C-alpha positions in Angstrom: 111.2 108.2 63.2 113.5 105.9 65.2 112.3 103.7 68.0 114.1 105.9 70.6 112.1 109.0 69.5 108.8 107.0 69.7 109.7 106.0 73.3 110.6 109.5 74.3 107.4 111.0 72.9 105.3 108.2 74.6 106.9 109.0 78.0 106.4 112.8 77.8 109.9 113.3 78.9 109.6 111.1 82.1 111.5 107.9 82.5 109.7 105.2 80.5 108.9 103.2 83.6 106.6 105.9 84.8 104.3 105.1 81.9 103.2 102.0 83.7 103.3 103.4 87.2 99.7 103.6 88.5 100.8 105.5 91.6 102.4 108.2 89.5 99.3 108.3 87.3 97.1 109.0 90.4 99.6 111.4 91.8 99.6 113.5 88.7 95.8 113.7 88.8 95.9 114.8 92.4 98.5 117.5 91.5 96.3 118.8 88.8 93.3 119.0 91.1 95.3 120.6 93.9 96.6 123.2 91.5 92.9 124.3 90.9 92.4 125.1 94.5 92.8 128.7 95.5 96.1 129.4 97.3 96.3 133.2 97.7 93.9 135.3 99.8 93.8 139.1 100.1 92.6 139.0 103.7 91.9 136.7 106.6 88.2 137.1 105.9 88.5 135.8 102.4 90.5 132.8 103.6 87.9 132.0 106.3 85.1 132.0 103.8 87.0 129.6 101.6 87.9 127.4 104.6 84.3 127.3 105.8 83.1 126.1 102.4 85.9 123.5 102.2 85.1 122.2 105.7 81.4 122.0 104.8 81.9 120.1 101.6 84.8 117.7 102.2 83.4 115.3 104.9 80.9 114.2 102.3 83.4 114.1 99.5 85.9 111.9 101.3 83.3 109.9 103.3 84.0 110.8 106.9 81.7 108.3 108.8 79.2 109.5 111.4 79.7 108.0 114.8 77.1 107.8 117.5 77.5 109.9 120.7 80.5 109.0 122.8 79.9 106.5 125.6 82.0 105.2 128.4 85.4 103.8 127.1 86.9 100.7 128.6 90.1 101.1 130.5 91.7 97.6 130.2 94.5 98.3 132.6 97.2 100.7 133.7 101.0 100.4 134.2 103.6 102.5 135.8 106.2 104.0 133.4 109.2 104.9 135.6 108.5 106.6 138.9 106.2 109.4 137.8 104.1 108.4 134.7 101.1 106.0 134.2 100.1 104.5 130.9 96.5 103.4 130.5 95.3 101.0 127.8 92.0 102.4 126.7 89.4 101.2 124.2 88.0 104.5 122.9 84.3 104.0 122.1 83.5 104.4 118.4 80.2 102.4 118.2 78.7 99.1 119.3 81.0 97.2 117.0 84.3 99.1 117.2 86.6 100.8 119.7 89.9 102.6 119.0 92.8 100.9 120.8 94.8 103.6 122.5 97.5 104.3 125.1 96.9 107.3 127.5 100.0 108.6 129.3 99.4 110.8 132.3 101.5 112.0 135.3 101.3 109.8 138.4 100.8 112.8 140.5 98.8 115.3 138.4 99.1 119.0 139.0 96.3 121.0 140.6 93.5 121.5 138.1 92.7 119.9 134.8 95.6 119.2 132.4 96.0 120.0 128.7 95.6 117.0 126.4 97.3 115.9 123.2 96.1 113.4 120.6 99.2 111.9 118.9 98.8 110.3 115.5 101.5 107.7 114.6 103.0 107.8 111.1 102.3 105.3 108.4 102.5 102.3 109.1 103.4 102.9 112.8 101.2 102.2 115.8 101.0 103.1 119.5 103.6 100.4 120.2 106.5 102.6 119.0 109.0 103.1 121.8 109.9 106.6 120.5 106.3 107.6 121.0 106.3 106.1 124.5 109.3 108.2 125.3 107.8 111.3 123.9 104.5 110.8 125.6 106.2 110.1 128.9 108.1 113.4 128.7 105.0 115.2 127.9 103.2 113.7 130.8 106.0 114.8 133.1 105.4 118.3 131.8 101.7 118.0 132.9 100.0 116.7 129.7 97.6 113.8 129.2 98.8 112.2 125.9 96.7 109.8 123.9 98.4 107.7 121.2 95.9 105.7 119.0 96.1 102.9 116.6 94.7 104.0 113.2 93.1 101.3 111.1 94.5 99.0 109.8 97.7 99.2 112.1 98.4 98.0 115.6 95.6 96.2 117.3 93.0 97.3 114.7 93.7 94.3 112.5 93.5 90.5 113.3 96.7 89.0 114.7 97.3 86.8 111.6 97.7 90.0 109.5 100.3 91.6 111.8 103.3 92.6 109.7 101.5 92.3 106.4 100.6 95.9 105.8 99.6 95.4 102.2 96.9 92.8 103.2 95.6 94.9 106.0 95.4 98.1 104.0 93.8 96.4 101.1 91.0 94.9 103.3 90.3 98.2 105.0 90.4 100.3 101.8 88.4 97.8 99.8 85.6 97.5 102.3 85.7 101.2 103.0 85.3 102.0 99.3 82.2 99.8 99.2 80.7 102.0 102.0 82.0 105.3 100.6 84.6 105.7 103.4 88.1 106.5 102.4 91.0 105.4 104.6 92.1 109.0 105.1 88.5 109.9 106.2 88.6 107.0 108.7 91.8 108.4 110.1 90.2 111.8 110.5 87.2 110.2 112.2 89.3 108.2 114.6 91.4 111.3 115.5 88.3 113.4 116.2 86.8 110.7 118.4 90.1 110.4 120.3 89.9 114.2 120.9 86.4 113.9 122.1 87.3 111.2 124.5 90.2 113.2 126.0 87.9 116.2 126.5 85.4 113.9 128.4 88.1 112.9 130.9 87.8 114.6 134.3 91.6 115.2 134.4 91.7 117.0 131.1 90.8 120.6 130.3 88.4 120.4 127.4 89.5 123.8 126.1 93.1 122.7 125.8 93.2 119.6 123.6 95.5 119.6 120.6 96.4 117.2 117.8 99.9 116.4 116.7 101.6 114.0 114.3 104.8 113.3 112.4 105.8 111.8 109.1 103.0 111.0 106.8 100.5 111.4 109.6 101.5 115.1 109.9 100.5 115.6 106.2 97.1 113.9 106.9 96.3 115.6 110.2 98.3 118.8 110.2 100.5 120.2 107.5 99.8 120.6 104.7 96.2 120.0 105.7 94.5 118.1 102.9 90.9 116.9 102.7 91.0 115.2 106.1 92.3 118.2 108.0 89.8 120.6 106.3 87.0 118.3 107.3 87.4 119.0 110.9 85.9 122.1 112.7 88.5 124.7 113.8 90.3 124.2 117.1 94.1 124.1 117.7 97.0 121.9 116.7 100.4 121.0 117.9 101.6 120.8 114.3 103.7 123.8 113.3 104.7 123.4 109.7 103.5 125.9 107.1 100.4 125.1 105.1 99.5 126.0 101.5 95.9 126.2 102.7 96.7 128.8 105.2 96.8 132.5 104.2 100.6 133.3 104.0 100.2 136.5 106.1 98.3 134.8 108.9 100.0 132.7 111.6 100.2 129.1 110.7 101.0 127.7 114.2 97.6 126.2 114.8 96.2 124.9 111.4 94.6 121.6 112.5 91.4 121.1 114.4 89.8 118.7 116.9 86.1 119.6 117.1 84.5 120.6 120.4 80.9 119.2 120.8 79.7 122.3 122.4 80.7 124.6 119.5 79.6 124.7 115.9 82.1 124.9 113.1 83.0 128.4 111.9 
């Protein structure tokens, strides 16, 4: 057998460089496990039974941390955005040692009654400082929404200044310490998103029955579509994400697959 044949057999038909690709190795294991999940359901009832078990099991599997009850969150300041929008800089309370740095955009002259809210999750490795997100949130505020854009660990203000711009270092530190505690980085993102939603619902200017979660890029896959472990760990509510999901029964509307939990309601 010639050397070329040995190399081809060792690579299983993939480029030889993939043989030493640790990311590809993990990806293939995830693909195999995902293939074992059920994807077809004969009825909505079957899907909801499957979803309920998934939501019950996954927070423990991926390590979603338990936070204490929400307390007052510090509003560090507010600034006008144009003539009709206000941006608040808010530390959303997580616990005694951590707050989630966030921007909250709202109309300067709010409409009569409480407004709908939106939690917007930046893509990886973006943060709340993205100008495109500011423009989006400002437009939503002009439509009568209260929009919260948060920094997910380890991006934005969630990491020390000396690590700014060094995403590999920040991610390594967060993931390394998280693994020691049994908290995955994806689970931490889910926890931060749920607390941000809880904060929005606590605001007197927000209708707690009309709070959604939205995202783009990689964040959309984590928090919305397709909803992996982090999305399934959240109790059912509504989402602003509108892409189809392999976890959603094909004959059932997929417009609202993601959830932000409501403290007054149990998961179903």
